[in-house]
N, C-alpha and C positions, 0 to 999 in steps of 0.2 A: 581345869587349869586356872587356879586362882592365885598361884604363887604365894600360897600360905601353906603351913604344914611343911611337907617335904618339898624342897626346892629343886634338887638335882642330884645325880650321882656325884659323890664326893671323892671316893678313893677305892682302891683295891689293893690287897696285900697278896703278893704272888710268891710262892715258894720256888726257889731255884737251887740247883744242885752245885753250881760253881759260880760264886759271885762275880769273879772277874770276867768270865765268859758272858754272864748275864748282863753286866754293865756294858761290855762291848756291843752287845745286841741292842739293849734298850736305849743307850745313849748314841752310839755311832751309827747304828743301822736304823732303828725306829726313829730316833731323833728327839728323845726326851731330854730335858735339862736336869743335870744332877744338882740337887739342892743341899743335901746334908747326909752324913753317915752318923748314925746314932752310936752311943757307947756299947750297945748290944750287937753292933755289926749290921743292923738293918740300914738300907740305903733308901733315901727319899728322893723322888723324882717328880717332875711336873712337865706338862706340855707348855709350849711357849706362850699361848694366849690365855692361860689360866692365871688368875690372880692369887688364889690360895697357895699356901706354902708347899703343898704336895698333893698329888693325886694317885701316885703309884708308890707302893712300898715293896721292896725286894727283901726277902728273908732267906738266907741260906739254910737248907735243910736236907734231910736224907731222901725225901720224896718231893716230887713236884706237885703243883696244884694251887688252889686258892685257899688262903686262911679265912678271909672275910671280904665283904665289900661294904662300903659305907655310903650313907646319904646325908646331905646337909639339910637341916631344917631351918625355918625362918628365925626362931628365937627360942629362949629357954622355956617359955610358956608352952609353945607347941611341942617341945621335947617332952615335957611332963604330960601333956594331954595325950600324945601318942603312946607314951609308956602305959598310961592307964588303960587305953584301948587295947593294947597288945596283951596286957594281963587279963583283961576281961575276955579276950578271945581264948584264953587258956594257956598262954605261953609265959614262961619265966622271963623276966627282964632284970638284968644286972647292970650295975654301974661299973665301968671298966676302971681298974686301979693301976694298970701298967702305964708307965710314962710314954707319952707320945709328943714329939716336938711340935710346938706351935698350935696344938689342938686342945680345945676345952673339954668340958664334961662329955663323956660318951656313954650311951646306953646300948647294951648288947643283948640280942636275943637270937634264937635259932628258929628259923621258919620251918614249916612242915616238911619241906624237902631236905632238911638237914643242913642248910647253908647258914653260916653265921652272918648276921647283919648288924651293922653299927649305925646309930643315929647320933648326930652331934649338931650343935648350933654355932660353934665358934671354931674357926681356924684362922690363924694370922694370915693377912694378905701381904704378899711381897711384890705384887705387880707383875706385869707382862713385859717389862723392859722398855715400854714406849712412853711412859708417863701419862698424865691425865690432862695436860694442857697442850693443845696443838700437836697431837701425837702423829708419828709416822704410821704407816699401815702394817709394817712388818719389821722385826729387828734384823740386823745384819748377822751373817755367819751361822744361820740355822743349818743343822746337819740332817742327813738321812732323809726320812720320809716327811719330816716337818709337820707332825700332828699339831692341831690347835687345842685339843682337849681329850681327856679320857671321856669316852662316850657312853658305854654300857657294858654289861656282862651278859652272856648267855650261859645258863646253868642247867644241868641235868639233875633230875630227882624223881622220886616216886609220887608223892602226893601233891600234884600240881593243882588239883581241885581245891584243896584246903588253902594252898598258896594264893589262888585266885581270890578266894573270899577275904583272906588277910590283906592282900594288897589293895583290893578295891574298897572293902567295907571299913577297914581300920586305918590303913596308911594313906588312903585318898588317891591312889593311882586310878587311871582309867584303862580298861581293856581296849586296846586299839585293834589287835588282830588275833586270830586263833586258827589252829588247824584241827579239823575234826576227822576222826577215823571213819572207815567205810561203813561202820555200824550206825553212823549218824548221831552217835551219842558221846562216845569216848573222845575227850579232848586230848590231842597229842602235844600241842604247843600253845603257849600263851605269851602275848607281847603286851607290856604295860608301859604307859607314859605318865609322868608326873609334870610334864612340860608341854611344849608344842612340837616336840620331836616325835617321830613314829613310835619309838620305844626307848625307855631308859633302863629296862631290865627285861629279860625274857627267860622262860623256862620250857624245857622239853621233858616229856615223860620218859622215865627209864626205871628199871627195877631197883636201882641203888640210890642211896642218899648221897648228897654232898659231892656231886661230880661237877667239875669245871670244864666247860667247853671252850670259851674264849673270852678275852678282854678286848674291847674294840676302841679304836682311837679315830677321832674325826680328822678328815682332810678336807680341803676347800673345794675340790672339783674333780671331775673325771680325769683331767690332765694330771692332777697330783696322784691319782691312783696309778696312772701309767708310769709316773716317776717312781712310785713305790715298787712297781714291778722291775724297773731298771735297777733299783738299789738291791732288791732281793737277788737278782741275777749276778750283780757285781760282787756281792759278798757271799755268794753260794749259800744263801739261807734256804732251809728246808721249806719247800712250797707245799701248800695243801691244794688250793684251787684259786683261779682267777688270773687276770682281772675279768670280772663279769658283773652281772647285776642281779639283785634280788627282785622277785615279784613281791614278796612281803616287804613292806616299807619302801620299795622302789629304789633303794639305795645302791650305789656302785660299791664294789667290794673286791678285796683280795685277802686271802687267808694264808698264813705261814706260821712256822713254829720257832720259838726261842730255843736256845741250846739245851734246855732242860725238858723239852717236849711240850711246853705250854703253848697252846694255840693263841695267836694274835690275829686281829683283824684291823685293817684300815678301811674306813667307810666314808663315803661322801654322798651328799644329796639326801634323797628321801623327801616325802611330802611333809607339809606342815600339818600337825595334828591339833584339833580343837575338841573339847569335851562333848560337843553336840554331834560329832561325827558318828555315823553308825559303825558298829564293829564289823570289820572285814573278815569274812570267813573263807578259809581255803579247805578244800576236800582232799582226802588222802590220795586220791587218784591224780591230783594235780600238784603233788608235793614237789616233784622235780622242778616244775615251772615256778612254784612258789619260792623255792630256795635259790635256784640258779636259773633265772629267767631265760637266758640265752641258750644254755645247753639243754635245759628241760630234763635233766637227769642228775642224780646225786651220786657222788663216789662213796664207796663203802666206808672209807677212812673218815669222811666228814661226819657220818652218823655214829660211828663207833669209838673213835679215839677221843678220850677225855682224860683229865688228870685230877 
């Protein structure tokens, strides 16, 4: 974690089946702020404590799921350096030509699990509503679950071994945790950090490419996780599981679905990660405790439902 190269998760584009229903969910229930609707109908949202113009893009489509996730890099020189490394790894890198509000040059590639990844160095900053001189600690009139930021994505795909090499050897992430199968060799899940968070992206092995498990949003505390559960109940949101805690990352969590069937998570806490930490390894027989520390068992829906 040198805060060079890739800085943090920057955005995710989610496909939704009904834009109005999606906006009610992501704005009124989850509590993101609506920033802009593009000429193509896409809607750009942000969490209240993010300075960049947007972190979530909603696109109305015939199928749900994730189009891509993006990471912000330090500067244009790092953008070019990373592109050279990705090409040397054997992947095609293209410069995106579609218009994106407030966003500079974007490089796009598809990682070995089939997920589309964007890298960019510039996105206009519109602030968090508090100002930079003698600011208050929180704005008035926040809605819903009050997330502070887009935190990470968990993605399902086949070749997570090649993904691990790409993310650690080329993109500069650290492997923070992993789950190993009962044979002692096959890696089931990998968790990567480019910051001092327990994870900034994670992958689970499955037979198919390009599957989306969830997008996660940060809350400030366990109390806020409880508030999120209240909001879910009040709005009759489809629940997956929680409130509970992860063994992996130690974070507090609750999972639920948007009206299109995309899984969301709100997440609080977790340990601080540093690059000299040893990799934490979980064994397959402890998978229940690893994922849901209190219940120590996994519901089938959590493992099998993706978009």
